[in-house]
Phi, psi and omega in degrees: 000139180231133180275128181230175178291165182285323184291112183295329180297317178293324177299312180297324181294318179295319179298315181296326179277347183076032182268006181247116185283149174279127179285352185263347183213175178259123176091350181283150176234153184267145172230157180303143182210055176081203184222151171283172181290147176300144180220133176289143181228120179299131184101355178236142185289326184237155177300153177261133178239092184296145175290146171249151179223156180230136180289134179287343182264296187268352178069011176285138180262155183218145170269131181265102187263129179300150184294355178273355186234149171259152182301129175060030175237127187267031178227147174304143178299328180296324177293317181295317179296322177300321177294317179295320178296319179293324174299320179296334179272004173102004183274150179274172184292329180297303179297328178293317180298315181299315181295322184268351180071037183240142177306140180300322181295328179292312179296316180303317178299314178301316185292320179297316179296315182294323182293324183294339184235021190300314182297319181290322179295317176302314182296321181297313183283335172295321176298319179298315179302310184292322180292322187275319188270181176238130182049048180290132175276113184280123178294137181287153178288154179230190178278353181257110177296319180296317180296324180295318179297314179299317178300319181295317178297316180293328174296317178294319179298316179296321181292320180292312181293328179292327185272319189248353184092172183275004173221121183230200183303321183275003178102198181302133186265119173238167180299321179296322181289327177293321178300321180288310186293317183290339177259003183057034177082004188251025184308323181247012183273154177302141174081006177245142356285157181296147177281124180294143179289133182271142179289137180293143182294141179283125182298138179239133177285118183302336182277351185296321182290345184266357183277000000 
């Protein structure tokens, strides 16, 4: 899966020019390869039919998912982000679900997934902010885990908009779209964010300290 802009005309233009790199190999570029099946998305008037692409090098196919959607979630990313932001402000899943018009079980599921990986998600978006921006002020941790995650995403959003402006390749930049783009659409998917590989410990001669 590859996250792309919402405008299908720009997506087709990038595909035809060979401007879209393949995430599965080095040096490969993507070309159009039909469409995925239509899927209804809560918050959109019509079903979404994502473009498919195939690498000209390794021949692996990918679904091109708009930056407004998360992988395997039938709700607009803005709705999901609104639920997470409301939780950071101290609201429970029941009032959040009622306000957004979403089943309580769905909202509860989002919050549980996000809570289980909150520290890792915060670290991921802080890394995005520091890598992208210049002299980024890293927000301090607080007693609110949810607030810390929200602050990290907003730090990344601020760094990205400061560097590239509020409109970039993926369209108008919002905090929700930063959350989607920086996670490659996998914000709530299993196994995300990836666990960084730890450096192996350097062997130490036990007798060294006795010399």
